[in-house]
C-alpha positions as a LaTeX table, in Angstrom:
\begin{tabular}{lrrr}
\hline
Residue & $x$ (\AA) & $y$ (\AA) & $z$ (\AA) \\
\hline
Unk1 & 155.71 & $-68.71$ & 63.53 \\
Unk2 & 155.60 & $-72.19$ & 61.96 \\
Unk3 & 152.94 & $-74.70$ & 63.11 \\
Unk4 & 155.63 & $-76.73$ & 64.80 \\
Unk5 & 156.60 & $-73.84$ & 66.98 \\
Unk6 & 153.11 & $-72.54$ & 67.72 \\
Unk7 & 152.08 & $-72.52$ & 71.29 \\
Unk8 & 148.66 & $-73.80$ & 72.33 \\
Unk9 & 147.32 & $-74.05$ & 75.83 \\
Unk10 & 144.83 & $-76.63$ & 77.11 \\
Unk11 & 143.35 & $-76.25$ & 80.62 \\
Unk12 & 142.11 & $-79.63$ & 81.96 \\
Unk13 & 139.49 & $-78.60$ & 84.57 \\
Unk14 & 137.89 & $-80.68$ & 87.22 \\
Unk15 & 134.12 & $-80.28$ & 87.69 \\
Unk16 & 132.76 & $-78.42$ & 90.65 \\
Unk17 & 131.17 & $-79.91$ & 93.88 \\
Unk18 & 128.39 & $-82.41$ & 93.19 \\
Unk19 & 125.01 & $-82.64$ & 94.99 \\
Unk20 & 125.41 & $-86.02$ & 96.62 \\
Unk21 & 123.61 & $-86.12$ & 100.04 \\
Unk22 & 123.93 & $-90.03$ & 100.17 \\
Unk23 & 127.61 & $-89.88$ & 99.75 \\
Unk24 & 127.78 & $-92.70$ & 97.19 \\
Unk25 & 130.53 & $-93.28$ & 94.58 \\
Unk26 & 128.60 & $-92.14$ & 91.63 \\
Unk27 & 131.20 & $-92.96$ & 88.98 \\
Unk28 & 129.70 & $-92.76$ & 85.51 \\
Unk29 & 126.10 & $-92.68$ & 86.73 \\
Unk30 & 123.81 & $-90.09$ & 85.26 \\
Unk31 & 121.63 & $-87.73$ & 87.37 \\
Unk32 & 124.32 & $-86.24$ & 89.49 \\
Unk33 & 124.35 & $-82.42$ & 89.18 \\
Unk34 & 126.33 & $-79.61$ & 90.68 \\
Unk35 & 125.40 & $-78.35$ & 94.00 \\
Unk36 & 124.80 & $-74.67$ & 94.60 \\
Unk37 & 128.45 & $-74.34$ & 95.85 \\
Unk38 & 129.60 & $-76.31$ & 92.69 \\
Unk39 & 127.96 & $-73.73$ & 90.59 \\
Unk40 & 129.68 & $-70.92$ & 92.25 \\
Unk41 & 133.00 & $-72.85$ & 91.81 \\
Unk42 & 132.25 & $-73.00$ & 88.06 \\
Unk43 & 131.39 & $-69.24$ & 87.87 \\
Unk44 & 134.59 & $-68.48$ & 89.74 \\
Unk45 & 136.78 & $-70.38$ & 87.27 \\
Unk46 & 134.88 & $-68.71$ & 84.38 \\
Unk47 & 135.86 & $-65.37$ & 85.93 \\
Unk48 & 139.30 & $-66.42$ & 86.26 \\
Unk49 & 139.62 & $-67.40$ & 82.66 \\
Unk50 & 137.44 & $-64.50$ & 81.24 \\
Unk51 & 140.50 & $-62.67$ & 79.85 \\
Unk52 & 142.18 & $-65.71$ & 78.38 \\
Unk53 & 142.21 & $-66.46$ & 74.75 \\
Unk54 & 139.76 & $-69.37$ & 74.94 \\
Unk55 & 138.57 & $-70.57$ & 71.54 \\
Unk56 & 137.05 & $-74.15$ & 72.40 \\
Unk57 & 135.29 & $-75.57$ & 75.47 \\
Unk58 & 134.60 & $-79.26$ & 75.59 \\
Unk59 & 133.40 & $-81.49$ & 78.61 \\
Unk60 & 132.74 & $-85.07$ & 79.64 \\
Unk61 & 129.13 & $-86.09$ & 78.82 \\
Unk62 & 128.18 & $-86.41$ & 82.46 \\
Unk63 & 125.97 & $-83.63$ & 83.88 \\
Unk64 & 128.34 & $-82.36$ & 86.48 \\
Unk65 & 131.06 & $-81.75$ & 83.75 \\
Unk66 & 128.62 & $-80.20$ & 81.41 \\
Unk67 & 127.27 & $-77.73$ & 84.00 \\
Unk68 & 130.73 & $-76.82$ & 85.03 \\
Unk69 & 131.82 & $-75.93$ & 81.47 \\
Unk70 & 128.72 & $-73.78$ & 80.71 \\
Unk71 & 129.76 & $-70.62$ & 82.42 \\
Unk72 & 133.40 & $-70.88$ & 80.98 \\
Unk73 & 131.83 & $-71.24$ & 77.46 \\
Unk74 & 129.33 & $-68.58$ & 77.98 \\
Unk75 & 131.98 & $-66.01$ & 79.01 \\
Unk76 & 133.71 & $-66.50$ & 75.59 \\
Unk77 & 130.45 & $-66.72$ & 73.51 \\
Unk78 & 131.00 & $-70.48$ & 72.80 \\
Unk79 & 128.90 & $-73.66$ & 72.97 \\
Unk80 & 130.08 & $-76.62$ & 75.15 \\
Unk81 & 131.20 & $-79.50$ & 72.94 \\
Unk82 & 131.18 & $-82.95$ & 74.26 \\
Unk83 & 133.96 & $-85.56$ & 74.09 \\
Unk84 & 133.16 & $-89.08$ & 75.58 \\
Unk85 & 136.84 & $-89.73$ & 76.13 \\
Unk86 & 136.82 & $-87.02$ & 79.02 \\
Unk87 & 134.44 & $-89.23$ & 81.01 \\
Unk88 & 135.10 & $-90.45$ & 84.63 \\
Unk89 & 137.00 & $-93.60$ & 84.93 \\
Unk90 & 134.82 & $-96.78$ & 85.17 \\
Unk91 & 134.65 & $-98.05$ & 88.65 \\
Unk92 & 133.04 & $-101.30$ & 89.87 \\
Unk93 & 132.29 & $-99.63$ & 93.23 \\
Unk94 & 129.89 & $-97.17$ & 91.58 \\
Unk95 & 126.73 & $-96.83$ & 93.48 \\
Unk96 & 128.08 & $-97.81$ & 96.74 \\
Unk97 & 129.22 & $-95.78$ & 99.73 \\
Unk98 & 132.91 & $-95.79$ & 100.60 \\
Unk99 & 133.18 & $-97.98$ & 103.77 \\
Unk100 & 132.86 & $-101.33$ & 105.21 \\
Unk101 & 129.52 & $-103.31$ & 105.87 \\
Unk102 & 127.60 & $-102.94$ & 102.70 \\
Unk103 & 129.91 & $-100.32$ & 101.17 \\
Unk104 & 132.69 & $-100.46$ & 98.65 \\
Unk105 & 135.09 & $-102.15$ & 101.13 \\
Unk106 & 132.66 & $-104.98$ & 102.26 \\
Unk107 & 134.17 & $-108.46$ & 102.35 \\
Unk108 & 132.19 & $-109.33$ & 99.11 \\
Unk109 & 134.26 & $-106.77$ & 97.18 \\
Unk110 & 137.68 & $-107.81$ & 98.54 \\
Unk111 & 138.39 & $-109.70$ & 95.39 \\
Unk112 & 138.41 & $-106.48$ & 93.48 \\
Unk113 & 141.25 & $-105.02$ & 95.44 \\
Unk114 & 143.79 & $-107.61$ & 94.47 \\
Unk115 & 145.77 & $-105.41$ & 92.19 \\
Unk116 & 146.18 & $-101.72$ & 92.92 \\
Unk117 & 148.63 & $-101.23$ & 90.20 \\
Unk118 & 146.15 & $-101.92$ & 87.22 \\
Unk119 & 143.74 & $-101.29$ & 89.20 \\
Unk120 & 141.61 & $-104.40$ & 89.41 \\
Unk121 & 138.50 & $-102.48$ & 90.57 \\
Unk122 & 138.07 & $-100.28$ & 87.51 \\
Unk123 & 139.32 & $-98.88$ & 84.24 \\
Unk124 & 143.07 & $-99.52$ & 83.76 \\
Unk125 & 145.37 & $-96.54$ & 84.24 \\
Unk126 & 146.85 & $-97.08$ & 80.78 \\
Unk127 & 143.52 & $-97.01$ & 79.10 \\
Unk128 & 142.70 & $-93.69$ & 80.77 \\
Unk129 & 146.01 & $-92.43$ & 79.51 \\
Unk130 & 145.21 & $-93.31$ & 75.97 \\
Unk131 & 141.73 & $-91.71$ & 75.79 \\
Unk132 & 142.68 & $-88.67$ & 77.80 \\
Unk133 & 145.79 & $-87.99$ & 75.66 \\
Unk134 & 143.63 & $-88.20$ & 72.52 \\
Unk135 & 141.02 & $-85.87$ & 74.01 \\
Unk136 & 143.69 & $-83.32$ & 74.89 \\
Unk137 & 145.13 & $-83.59$ & 71.34 \\
Unk138 & 141.66 & $-83.04$ & 69.91 \\
Unk139 & 141.18 & $-79.91$ & 71.93 \\
Unk140 & 144.61 & $-78.73$ & 71.07 \\
Unk141 & 143.88 & $-79.12$ & 67.47 \\
Unk142 & 140.59 & $-77.25$ & 67.75 \\
Unk143 & 142.27 & $-74.26$ & 69.32 \\
Unk144 & 145.63 & $-74.08$ & 67.50 \\
Unk145 & 147.60 & $-71.13$ & 68.64 \\
Unk146 & 145.07 & $-70.18$ & 71.25 \\
Unk147 & 143.45 & $-71.81$ & 74.34 \\
Unk148 & 140.97 & $-74.57$ & 75.12 \\
Unk149 & 139.22 & $-75.82$ & 78.32 \\
Unk150 & 138.35 & $-79.50$ & 78.70 \\
Unk151 & 136.24 & $-80.37$ & 81.84 \\
Unk152 & 136.77 & $-83.85$ & 83.18 \\
Unk153 & 137.22 & $-85.83$ & 86.52 \\
Unk154 & 139.63 & $-86.22$ & 89.13 \\
Unk155 & 141.11 & $-89.64$ & 88.41 \\
Unk156 & 141.56 & $-89.27$ & 84.72 \\
Unk157 & 143.05 & $-85.83$ & 85.06 \\
Unk158 & 145.56 & $-87.06$ & 87.71 \\
Unk159 & 146.42 & $-90.11$ & 85.66 \\
Unk160 & 147.17 & $-88.17$ & 82.33 \\
Unk161 & 149.05 & $-85.53$ & 84.26 \\
Unk162 & 151.21 & $-88.22$ & 85.87 \\
Unk163 & 151.80 & $-89.74$ & 82.57 \\
Unk164 & 152.91 & $-86.37$ & 81.14 \\
Unk165 & 155.16 & $-85.78$ & 84.08 \\
Unk166 & 156.60 & $-89.29$ & 83.75 \\
Unk167 & 155.43 & $-90.54$ & 87.21 \\
Unk168 & 154.11 & $-94.00$ & 87.91 \\
Unk169 & 150.43 & $-94.20$ & 87.32 \\
Unk170 & 149.45 & $-96.14$ & 90.57 \\
Unk171 & 149.23 & $-93.91$ & 93.42 \\
Unk172 & 147.65 & $-92.94$ & 96.82 \\
Unk173 & 144.33 & $-91.38$ & 95.98 \\
Unk174 & 144.69 & $-89.00$ & 99.01 \\
Unk175 & 147.71 & $-87.51$ & 97.45 \\
Unk176 & 146.19 & $-86.41$ & 94.09 \\
Unk177 & 146.73 & $-82.71$ & 93.47 \\
Unk178 & 143.33 & $-82.18$ & 91.67 \\
Unk179 & 141.03 & $-80.16$ & 93.86 \\
Unk180 & 137.37 & $-79.44$ & 92.86 \\
Unk181 & 137.28 & $-76.80$ & 89.94 \\
Unk182 & 141.09 & $-76.84$ & 89.64 \\
Unk183 & 142.95 & $-76.31$ & 86.42 \\
Unk184 & 145.68 & $-78.56$ & 85.14 \\
Unk185 & 147.20 & $-76.65$ & 82.38 \\
Unk186 & 149.14 & $-78.31$ & 79.41 \\
Unk187 & 151.21 & $-76.06$ & 77.02 \\
Unk188 & 151.99 & $-77.46$ & 73.73 \\
Unk189 & 154.60 & $-76.35$ & 71.31 \\
Unk190 & 153.25 & $-77.80$ & 68.08 \\
Unk191 & 152.08 & $-81.20$ & 68.93 \\
Unk192 & 154.38 & $-81.72$ & 72.11 \\
Unk193 & 153.66 & $-81.01$ & 75.61 \\
Unk194 & 156.29 & $-78.57$ & 77.00 \\
Unk195 & 154.97 & $-77.67$ & 80.40 \\
Unk196 & 152.39 & $-78.79$ & 82.81 \\
Unk197 & 150.90 & $-76.22$ & 85.43 \\
Unk198 & 148.31 & $-76.46$ & 88.18 \\
Unk199 & 146.18 & $-73.70$ & 89.80 \\
Unk200 & 142.99 & $-73.63$ & 92.04 \\
Unk201 & 140.94 & $-70.49$ & 91.18 \\
Unk202 & 138.17 & $-71.51$ & 93.46 \\
Unk203 & 140.21 & $-72.87$ & 96.37 \\
Unk204 & 138.39 & $-70.49$ & 98.82 \\
Unk205 & 135.12 & $-72.25$ & 98.02 \\
Unk206 & 136.56 & $-75.71$ & 98.50 \\
Unk207 & 135.84 & $-77.18$ & 101.95 \\
Unk208 & 139.18 & $-77.64$ & 103.79 \\
Unk209 & 139.15 & $-81.36$ & 104.13 \\
Unk210 & 138.99 & $-81.57$ & 100.29 \\
Unk211 & 142.04 & $-79.55$ & 99.65 \\
Unk212 & 144.88 & $-81.07$ & 97.77 \\
Unk213 & 147.60 & $-82.56$ & 99.98 \\
Unk214 & 151.19 & $-81.22$ & 99.63 \\
\hline
\end{tabular}
């Protein structure tokens, strides 16, 4: 089979549940690790992928992504690589709770909400698409003819999936189909994405109120 016809599969995985007792929007902040449940989610996905032809595992530099990737890599005798392009989207509400009063929706922050189409409160959707597309391509190249796993974060995953499926990038966050420890799977023929799939191997471990909406 020529390289132009060769199939490569890249699984874009969201990290597991994070220990966050204060309920803050942690964004790109360091120091946020998986909870015990989050570790079980990561192990579940590792079991789900154990028989797949995984040749490359890479993660965002944030602890929660690295810890999610570790059992997947271990199951295939691999080390976790790091790609900063898989990092969480920048968010100017980071460190705040989601709410009014002194939270992210306080009156002092209203000026950040003026443009939901860009969005005005964080990293532009277009910039997320550019870096995530490049990260996926790098993983594809590292696993040509086989499979790779990239561990990232909900918003960048949903944004690059929306781009690949030719949907608008701005959206209702409540409608993202990207549950904790889910897999958004891109199949390439050569360098071209030919299909996008979605699965939730750890769904039974995800609290019901966090399930993806229809």
